[in-house]
C-alpha positions as CSV (number, residue, x, y, z in Angstrom):
1,M,0.0,0.0,0.0
2,G,2.8,2.4,0.9
3,E,4.3,2.0,-2.6
4,S,1.3,3.6,-4.2
5,P,1.5,7.4,-4.8
6,R,-2.2,7.7,-4.1
7,R,-1.8,6.3,-0.6
8,E,-0.3,8.0,2.4
9,L,0.9,6.1,5.5
10,A,0.9,8.2,8.7
11,M,1.3,7.8,12.4
12,G,-1.6,6.8,14.7
13,S,-1.0,5.1,18.0
14,T,0.9,2.1,19.5
15,T,-2.1,0.8,21.5
16,I,-5.9,1.0,21.1
17,D,-6.3,2.7,24.5
18,E,-3.5,5.3,24.2
19,K,-4.2,8.7,25.8
20,L,-1.2,10.8,24.9
21,G,-2.6,14.0,26.5
22,S,-2.4,12.5,29.9
23,M,1.3,11.4,29.6
24,S,4.4,13.2,30.6
25,S,6.4,15.0,27.9
26,S,9.1,12.4,27.9
27,K,6.6,9.5,27.7
28,Q,4.8,11.1,24.8
29,R,8.0,11.6,22.9
30,E,9.0,8.0,23.5
31,Q,5.6,6.8,22.2
32,L,5.6,9.1,19.2
33,E,9.2,8.1,18.2
34,R,8.1,4.4,18.4
35,M,5.1,5.1,16.2
36,K,7.4,6.7,13.6
37,R,9.7,3.8,13.6
38,Y,6.8,1.4,13.0
39,V,5.6,3.4,10.0
40,K,9.1,3.7,8.6
41,A,9.5,0.0,8.8
42,C,6.5,-0.5,6.5
43,H,8.2,-0.7,3.2
44,V,9.2,-3.3,0.6
45,C,12.9,-4.0,0.6
46,G,14.6,-2.1,-2.1
47,G,11.4,-0.1,-2.7
48,K,10.0,3.3,-1.7
49,R,10.9,4.1,2.0
50,I,8.2,5.8,4.0
51,E,8.9,9.0,5.9
52,P,5.7,9.7,7.8
53,K,4.6,13.4,7.8
54,G,1.2,13.1,9.4
55,F,-0.3,12.0,12.7
56,R,-3.8,11.4,14.2
57,P,-4.0,10.7,17.9
58,Q,-6.1,7.9,19.3
59,S,-9.3,9.4,20.8
60,L,-7.9,12.8,19.8
61,S,-6.0,12.9,23.1
62,Q,-3.1,15.3,23.0
63,S,-1.5,18.4,24.6
64,N,1.1,21.1,23.9
65,A,3.8,18.5,24.7
66,T,2.4,16.5,21.8
67,Y,2.7,19.4,19.3
68,Q,6.3,20.1,20.4
69,A,7.4,16.5,20.1
70,L,5.7,16.3,16.6
71,A,7.5,19.5,15.5
72,D,10.9,18.2,16.7
73,M,10.3,14.9,14.8
74,G,9.6,16.7,11.5
75,I,5.9,15.8,11.4
76,V,4.0,18.3,9.2
77,Y,0.4,17.9,10.3
78,D,-1.8,16.7,13.2
79,A,-5.3,15.5,12.2
80,G,-6.5,15.4,15.8
81,F,-9.1,18.1,15.5
82,I,-12.8,18.5,14.5
83,A,-14.0,21.6,12.7
84,G,-16.1,23.7,15.0
85,L,-16.0,21.3,17.8
86,L,-12.4,20.5,18.8
87,Y,-9.9,23.1,17.7
88,Y,-6.7,24.9,18.6
89,P,-7.5,28.2,20.3
90,G,-8.4,30.9,17.9
91,H,-9.5,28.5,15.1
92,E,-13.1,27.8,16.2
93,S,-14.6,28.0,12.7
94,D,-11.7,26.8,10.5
95,A,-12.5,24.0,8.1
96,W,-9.2,24.3,6.2
97,P,-5.9,23.1,7.7
98,Y,-4.3,25.9,9.7
99,L,-0.9,26.5,11.3
100,I,-0.4,25.8,15.0
101,E,1.9,28.5,16.2
102,P,4.6,28.5,17.4
103,Y,5.1,24.8,16.7
104,N,4.9,25.2,12.9
105,I,2.8,22.2,12.3
106,Y,-0.6,22.1,10.7
107,A,-3.9,21.2,12.3
108,V,-6.2,19.3,10.0
109,P,-9.8,19.5,11.1
110,I,-12.1,16.5,10.5
111,S,-15.4,17.8,9.1
112,S,-18.5,18.2,11.2
113,Y,-22.1,18.7,10.2
114,N,-25.4,19.6,11.8
115,F,-27.4,16.4,11.3
116,S,-30.9,16.0,12.7
117,G,-30.4,19.0,15.0
118,E,-27.1,17.8,16.5
119,P,-23.4,18.3,15.4
120,A,-22.1,15.1,13.8
121,I,-18.5,14.1,13.2
122,L,-17.7,12.9,9.6
123,S,-16.5,9.6,10.9
124,D,-18.2,6.3,10.0
125,R,-17.3,4.9,13.5
126,Y,-18.9,7.9,15.2
127,A,-22.0,7.7,12.9
128,K,-22.6,4.0,13.5
129,E,-21.5,3.4,17.1
130,R,-22.3,6.7,18.8
131,R,-25.2,8.1,16.7
132,G,-26.6,4.7,15.7
133,L,-27.2,5.9,12.1
134,N,-28.1,3.3,9.5
135,S,-26.2,3.4,6.2
136,S,-28.9,5.5,4.5
137,Q,-28.6,8.2,7.2
138,W,-24.8,8.0,7.0
139,Y,-25.0,8.6,3.2
140,E,-27.4,11.6,3.8
141,L,-24.9,13.0,6.3
142,L,-22.0,12.7,3.8
143,I,-23.8,14.3,0.9
144,G,-25.3,17.0,3.1
145,K,-21.8,18.0,4.3
146,F,-20.5,17.8,0.7
147,D,-23.1,20.2,-0.6
148,E,-22.5,22.6,2.3
149,S,-18.7,22.5,1.8
150,S,-19.2,23.0,-1.9
151,D,-21.3,26.1,-1.3
152,N,-18.7,27.5,1.2
153,D,-15.7,26.6,-1.0
154,E,-14.3,24.4,1.8
155,P,-12.8,20.9,1.8
156,I,-14.7,18.0,3.4
157,V,-12.4,15.7,5.5
158,V,-13.9,12.3,6.3
159,V,-12.6,9.3,8.3
160,F,-13.6,5.9,6.8
161,D,-12.6,3.1,9.2
162,N,-11.7,-0.3,7.8
163,L,-13.5,-2.0,10.7
164,I,-16.7,-0.1,9.8
165,S,-17.0,0.7,6.1
166,G,-14.7,-2.2,5.3
167,V,-16.9,-4.7,7.2
168,D,-20.5,-3.3,7.1
169,T,-21.9,-3.9,3.7
170,G,-24.4,-1.1,4.0
171,Y,-21.8,1.4,5.1
172,F,-19.5,0.3,2.3
173,E,-22.3,0.8,-0.3
174,A,-22.8,4.3,1.2
175,F,-19.1,5.0,0.8
176,E,-19.3,3.9,-2.9
177,R,-22.4,6.0,-3.5
178,F,-20.7,9.0,-1.9
179,I,-17.7,8.7,-4.1
180,D,-20.0,8.5,-7.2
181,Y,-21.9,11.6,-6.0
182,A,-18.8,13.6,-5.4
183,S,-17.1,12.5,-8.6
184,A,-20.2,13.5,-10.6
185,R,-19.8,17.0,-9.2
186,N,-16.2,17.4,-10.2
187,A,-14.7,16.7,-6.8
188,T,-11.0,16.1,-6.5
189,F,-9.8,13.4,-4.0
190,V,-6.5,14.2,-2.2
191,T,-4.4,12.7,0.6
192,T,-4.3,14.6,3.8
193,M,-0.7,15.8,3.0
194,E,-1.9,17.1,-0.3
195,L,-4.7,19.0,1.4
196,V,-2.2,20.6,3.8
197,N,-0.1,21.7,0.8
198,I,-3.2,23.2,-1.0
199,S,-4.1,25.1,2.2
200,A,-0.6,26.4,2.6
201,E,-0.6,27.7,-1.0
202,R,-4.0,29.5,-0.8
203,P,-3.9,33.3,-1.4
204,L,-3.1,35.2,1.7
205,A,-6.2,37.3,1.3
206,E,-8.3,34.1,1.9
207,I,-6.5,33.2,5.2
208,I,-7.4,34.8,8.5
209,H,-4.2,34.7,10.6
210,S,-4.5,33.8,14.2
211,P,-2.4,35.7,16.9
212,S,1.2,34.6,16.9
213,N,1.5,34.4,20.7
214,K,1.8,30.9,22.1
215,S,-1.5,29.4,23.3
216,I,-1.5,27.1,26.2
217,I,-3.9,24.2,26.5
218,S,-4.6,23.1,30.0
219,S,-3.5,19.5,30.8
220,D,-7.1,18.7,31.9
221,A,-8.9,20.5,29.0
222,H,-10.1,17.3,27.5
223,K,-11.8,16.3,30.8
224,N,-14.5,18.9,30.1
225,C,-14.8,18.3,26.4
226,T,-18.0,16.3,25.5
227,I,-16.6,15.6,22.0
228,C,-13.5,14.0,23.6
229,E,-15.7,12.0,25.9
230,T,-17.7,10.8,22.9
231,L,-14.6,9.7,21.0
232,E,-13.3,7.9,24.0
233,S,-16.5,6.0,24.3
234,I,-16.3,4.8,20.7
235,S,-12.6,3.8,20.9
236,I,-11.8,0.5,19.1
237,E,-11.7,-1.3,22.5
238,D,-15.1,-3.0,22.0
239,V,-15.1,-6.8,21.9
240,K,-16.2,-7.2,18.2
241,D,-13.3,-5.1,17.0
242,K,-10.9,-7.1,19.1
243,Q,-12.2,-10.3,17.6
244,R,-11.9,-8.9,14.1
245,A,-8.4,-7.6,14.7
246,S,-7.1,-10.7,16.4
247,N,-6.1,-12.3,13.1
248,A,-4.5,-9.2,11.7
249,S,-1.0,-7.8,12.2
250,S,-0.5,-6.3,15.6
251,I,0.9,-3.1,14.0
252,K,-1.3,-1.3,11.5
253,P,-1.2,2.1,9.8
254,T,-3.8,4.4,11.2
255,A,-7.1,5.1,9.4
256,M,-6.4,8.6,8.2
257,P,-8.9,11.2,7.0
258,K,-9.8,11.3,3.4
259,A,-10.0,14.8,2.0
260,V,-12.4,15.8,-0.8
261,M,-11.8,19.0,-2.6
262,I,-14.7,20.6,-4.5
263,E,-13.6,22.4,-7.7
């Protein structure tokens, strides 16, 4: 998979219950460096070598120490954010990737959408396990967000999980229908790294700069975040996922967001 120019391998986590944000700076750095070694080891001998540039934390748990460690390791982006729901201070409404200062790494917000009167994360796992949406409702959520993003000239960033869309026939069909819907409307599908590059090249007049002073996130900030609590409750710790994963490799690339650009 890593040999393909249309696929991007990035860092995720070393365990399914990993909570980086609650760890010490040294422990976080140790874990992140281990993740990077795992991804770099995923290559065919003599072929393309993988140098991961992206990261998405398990349960979106992270802290300022995480950002500093990522920056020191040469990681370009962190996809541990949700547009309008979980964001770096000063970027409440940003749907495009934005620079986290002073760490010089990009935050990539996963899309959110007001569905049936409640904000919904564009994640098939969230849709199925937290919201209990059937595949038809999930499809409605996807195209609803696509149309909204198209009207606002914004990207839509979606997480498709191999243990959801890759296993549930209805969700897989919704995924295929969404790809057809977006393709018929001249969408361009890009990797997360490509989306970051597009965002970085946007005209300055389109970008609202955040203050350059360093923002500090309290170490217990996630304790009061309902979105974080939601994500923790739908972690891949449930029994069915463990059974499905038992026959797979113990080290897997993380399920990274898929970005859809509307032309």
